[in-house]
C-alpha positions as CSV (number, residue, x, y, z in Angstrom):
1,M,113.5,130.4,90.1
2,M,109.8,131.6,90.0
3,E,110.6,134.2,92.5
4,K,113.7,135.3,90.5
5,W,111.5,135.7,87.6
6,E,108.9,137.6,89.8
7,Q,111.7,140.0,90.8
8,G,113.4,140.3,87.4
9,R,109.8,141.4,85.9
10,G,110.3,144.5,87.9
11,G,106.2,145.0,87.3
12,R,106.3,144.8,83.7
13,D,103.4,143.2,81.8
14,E,105.7,141.0,79.4
15,F,109.4,140.3,80.0
16,E,112.0,138.1,78.0
17,I,114.2,135.1,79.4
18,D,116.9,132.8,78.0
19,L,114.7,129.5,79.1
20,H,117.7,127.2,78.3
21,R,120.0,129.2,80.8
22,E,117.6,129.2,83.4
23,L,116.7,125.8,83.3
24,H,120.2,124.6,83.1
25,N,120.9,126.6,86.6
26,L,118.0,124.8,88.1
27,S,119.1,121.5,86.8
28,A,122.6,122.0,88.4
29,D,120.7,123.1,91.8
30,V,118.5,120.2,91.9
31,I,121.2,117.3,90.9
32,S,123.5,119.0,93.3
33,K,121.2,119.2,96.2
34,T,119.5,115.4,95.6
35,A,123.0,113.9,95.1
36,F,124.7,115.8,97.9
37,G,122.3,117.2,100.2
38,S,123.9,119.7,102.5
39,S,127.1,119.7,100.2
40,F,125.6,121.8,97.8
41,Q,128.5,123.9,96.5
42,E,130.6,120.9,96.2
43,G,127.9,119.4,94.0
44,K,127.6,122.5,91.8
45,Q,131.5,122.3,91.5
46,I,131.5,118.8,90.2
47,F,128.5,119.9,87.7
48,N,130.5,122.5,86.3
49,L,133.5,120.3,85.9
50,Q,131.3,117.7,84.1
51,E,129.8,120.4,82.0
52,Q,133.5,121.4,80.6
53,Q,134.1,117.8,79.7
54,M,131.1,117.4,77.8
55,H,132.3,120.6,75.7
56,L,135.7,119.2,75.2
57,F,133.9,115.8,74.3
58,S,131.7,117.3,71.7
59,L,134.7,118.9,70.0
60,S,136.3,115.7,70.0
61,I,133.7,114.0,68.0
62,K,133.5,116.5,65.6
63,S,137.2,116.0,64.7
64,V,139.0,113.5,62.5
65,Y,139.4,110.1,64.2
66,I,143.2,109.3,64.5
67,P,143.6,105.9,66.1
68,G,145.6,106.5,69.5
69,F,145.2,110.3,69.4
70,R,143.2,110.4,72.6
71,F,146.4,109.3,74.6
72,L,148.7,111.9,73.2
73,P,149.4,114.7,75.8
74,T,148.2,117.6,73.8
75,N,146.8,120.7,75.2
76,K,143.2,119.6,74.9
77,N,144.0,116.0,76.3
78,R,145.7,117.4,79.1
79,E,142.9,119.6,80.2
80,R,140.3,116.5,79.9
81,W,142.8,114.4,82.0
82,R,142.8,117.2,84.5
83,L,138.9,117.7,84.6
84,E,138.5,114.2,84.8
85,K,140.9,113.6,87.8
86,E,139.2,116.5,89.5
87,T,135.7,115.5,89.1
88,R,136.7,112.1,90.6
89,D,138.4,113.6,93.3
90,S,135.9,115.5,94.3
91,I,133.2,112.9,93.9
92,Q,135.2,110.7,96.2
93,K,135.9,113.3,98.8
94,L,132.1,113.7,99.2
95,I,131.6,110.1,99.2
96,E,133.9,109.7,102.1
97,T,132.3,112.5,104.2
98,N,128.6,112.1,103.3
99,S,126.7,109.0,103.5
100,K,124.0,110.4,101.1
101,A,126.5,111.1,98.5
102,Q,127.9,107.6,98.9
103,E,124.2,106.1,98.2
104,N,123.8,108.6,95.1
105,A,127.1,108.8,93.5
106,T,126.7,105.7,91.3
107,N,123.8,107.8,89.7
108,L,125.5,111.1,89.5
109,L,127.0,111.4,86.3
110,S,124.1,109.9,84.4
111,S,122.1,112.3,86.0
112,L,124.4,115.2,84.9
113,M,123.7,114.3,81.5
114,S,119.8,114.3,81.7
115,P,118.5,117.2,79.4
116,Y,117.7,120.6,80.6
117,K,114.0,120.8,79.9
118,N,113.4,123.8,77.6
119,E,111.9,122.3,74.5
120,E,108.6,121.7,76.3
121,V,108.2,125.1,77.1
122,I,109.0,126.2,73.6
123,L,106.6,123.9,71.8
124,L,104.1,125.3,73.8
125,A,104.9,128.9,73.2
126,L,104.5,127.8,69.6
127,H,100.9,125.9,70.1
128,H,99.0,128.1,72.4
129,E,95.9,125.5,72.5
130,W,98.2,122.8,73.9
131,Q,99.5,125.6,76.5
132,S,95.9,126.3,77.3
133,K,94.9,122.7,77.8
134,A,97.9,122.0,80.1
135,R,97.0,125.0,82.2
136,E,93.4,124.1,82.5
137,E,94.7,120.6,83.6
138,V,97.3,122.2,86.1
139,I,94.6,124.6,87.7
140,Q,92.0,121.6,88.0
141,V,94.5,119.3,89.6
142,C,96.8,121.9,91.7
143,G,94.2,124.8,92.3
144,I,95.3,128.3,91.3
145,D,98.1,128.6,93.9
146,G,98.6,125.0,95.0
147,L,101.8,122.9,94.1
148,P,102.4,119.9,92.0
149,V,103.4,117.3,94.5
150,A,103.9,113.6,94.8
151,E,100.3,112.9,95.4
152,N,99.0,114.7,92.4
153,L,101.5,114.2,89.7
154,N,100.2,111.4,88.3
155,D,97.0,113.2,87.6
156,L,98.8,115.6,85.1
157,K,98.0,113.3,82.1
158,I,98.3,116.1,79.6
159,V,101.3,117.7,81.1
160,S,103.0,114.0,80.8
161,M,101.9,113.7,77.0
162,I,103.7,117.0,76.4
163,I,106.5,115.8,78.0
164,N,106.6,112.4,76.1
165,E,105.9,114.2,72.6
166,T,108.7,116.6,73.3
167,L,111.3,113.9,74.1
168,R,109.9,112.1,70.8
169,L,110.9,115.1,68.6
170,Y,114.0,116.2,70.4
171,P,115.2,113.1,72.5
172,P,118.1,113.9,74.8
173,A,120.6,111.5,72.8
174,V,120.0,111.4,69.2
175,F,122.1,108.0,69.0
176,M,123.0,105.2,71.1
177,T,126.0,102.9,71.2
178,R,125.9,99.2,72.3
179,E,128.1,96.2,71.5
180,T,127.0,92.4,71.2
181,T,128.1,90.3,73.9
182,E,127.4,87.4,71.5
183,E,126.3,86.4,68.0
184,V,122.7,87.6,67.7
185,E,120.5,87.7,64.8
186,L,118.3,91.1,64.0
187,G,115.8,90.5,61.4
188,S,117.5,89.0,58.4
189,L,121.1,90.1,59.8
190,N,123.4,88.0,61.5
191,I,125.6,90.3,63.5
192,P,128.8,88.7,65.2
193,A,129.8,89.3,69.0
194,K,131.8,92.4,69.8
195,T,130.3,94.3,67.2
196,Q,129.3,98.1,67.6
197,L,125.6,99.0,67.2
198,H,124.7,102.7,66.6
199,V,121.1,103.1,67.0
200,A,119.7,106.6,65.5
201,L,117.2,107.3,68.2
202,A,116.1,110.4,66.6
203,A,115.4,108.5,63.1
204,V,113.3,105.9,65.1
205,H,111.2,108.7,67.0
206,H,110.6,110.4,63.2
207,D,109.9,107.3,61.4
208,K,106.6,107.6,59.7
209,E,105.9,104.1,59.4
210,I,105.9,103.9,63.2
211,W,104.0,107.3,63.9
212,G,102.2,108.2,60.9
213,E,102.5,110.4,58.3
214,D,102.4,113.6,60.9
215,A,105.6,112.0,62.4
216,N,107.4,115.5,62.1
217,K,104.6,117.1,63.9
218,F,103.8,118.3,67.6
219,N,100.7,116.0,68.5
220,P,101.0,115.1,72.3
221,L,97.6,113.0,71.5
222,R,99.6,110.2,70.1
223,F,100.6,109.5,73.8
224,N,97.0,109.1,74.5
225,E,97.0,105.8,72.5
226,S,98.2,102.1,73.6
227,G,99.5,99.5,71.4
228,R,102.7,101.1,70.6
229,H,105.9,98.7,70.2
230,W,108.2,99.2,73.4
231,G,111.1,99.9,71.1
232,S,109.5,102.8,69.4
233,F,110.3,105.4,72.3
234,L,113.5,105.5,73.5
235,P,114.4,109.0,75.1
236,F,116.2,107.2,78.0
237,W,117.0,103.8,76.0
238,L,115.9,101.0,77.7
239,G,116.9,97.7,79.5
240,P,119.3,97.4,82.4
241,R,121.3,100.1,81.0
242,I,118.7,102.7,80.9
243,C,119.7,106.1,82.2
244,V,119.7,106.2,85.8
245,G,118.4,110.0,85.9
246,Q,115.3,109.1,84.0
247,N,112.9,109.1,86.7
248,L,114.4,112.5,88.2
249,A,114.4,114.4,84.8
250,L,110.9,113.2,84.4
251,V,109.5,114.4,87.8
252,E,111.7,117.6,87.5
253,A,110.3,118.4,84.3
254,K,106.4,117.9,85.1
255,I,107.3,119.9,88.3
256,V,108.6,122.9,86.2
257,L,106.4,122.8,83.4
258,A,103.2,122.8,85.7
259,L,104.5,125.6,87.9
260,I,105.5,127.6,84.8
261,I,102.2,127.5,82.9
262,Q,100.4,127.9,86.4
263,L,101.9,131.5,86.7
264,F,102.8,132.6,83.2
265,S,101.6,132.5,79.6
266,F,104.2,132.7,77.0
267,V,105.3,133.2,73.5
268,V,108.4,132.7,71.5
269,S,110.8,135.9,71.6
270,P,111.4,137.5,68.2
271,T,115.0,136.8,69.2
272,Y,114.7,133.3,69.1
273,V,116.7,131.5,66.7
274,H,116.0,127.8,66.0
275,G,119.1,125.8,66.1
276,P,119.4,122.2,67.8
277,M,123.0,121.3,68.4
278,L,124.5,118.1,69.7
279,Y,126.3,118.9,72.5
280,I,126.4,115.1,74.0
281,T,122.7,115.9,74.4
282,L,120.6,117.9,72.1
283,Q,120.4,121.6,73.1
284,P,119.6,124.9,71.4
285,Q,122.6,126.8,70.0
286,Y,121.4,129.9,70.3
287,G,119.7,129.4,73.3
288,A,115.8,129.6,74.1
289,Q,114.5,133.1,74.2
290,I,110.8,133.5,75.4
291,L,108.3,136.3,76.6
292,L,106.7,135.8,79.7
293,R,103.3,137.5,80.8
294,R,102.3,136.9,84.4
295,L,98.8,135.7,84.9
296,S,96.0,137.1,87.2
297,Y,93.2,135.2,88.3
């Protein structure tokens, strides 16, 4: 991706990219290669099929709910059924022919739902002081032209704080649904078994009683503190049903962010329009346009 950006720069001091599209394609490449090894094109095909399913699902949740309607053979339902069958058939084919795919297939669909990591860069484009702090850390840990690798990723403390603060402000999923298996007491509430609970993750992440009066502001330093309640930060949920793509998403985000700030300085483009949209996960409705400038040391 960095080589592509360098070629696209064409000798210009400053150039614009749609970061959302660039990181979307990168995530497709990483997940496909990680899950399917040499079966790269097949993996990308499944990723694209899953994206179409996500689009149809996002349309359905905005529609009026009619019990049983999803079982009727409407055009959209037929398309959804076709995509689901094609996706499952493609995964099954890879499982039968690729042992690595068999090991990773159970994690694939959850990994596909992991967020595209553009909000971190947008927030750093708006907060130059944190961009500078992160760049100083990356250069100190990795060097001017060294790569972020497994041995030094844990040393990127500031980068980790920035990623966590971004996930707090813009969690991949803004709500989570769970169902009680038995009667439970939640504070003063008595909740019967088989009750669906909708947890507003975005509300928890912006709660001033938890995060302070500056809860709506970008402040990575809050993740330099300890003593926070374990249920106050839930970007990937928690417990046995935590998102299985969490580790891959966090490692990818840290590596990509470190590489970008090591090579480029950046600001928000005048063409950028802030419009977070719920599309299964939270994504920018109008893209994420930034202006990049190649650094010289």
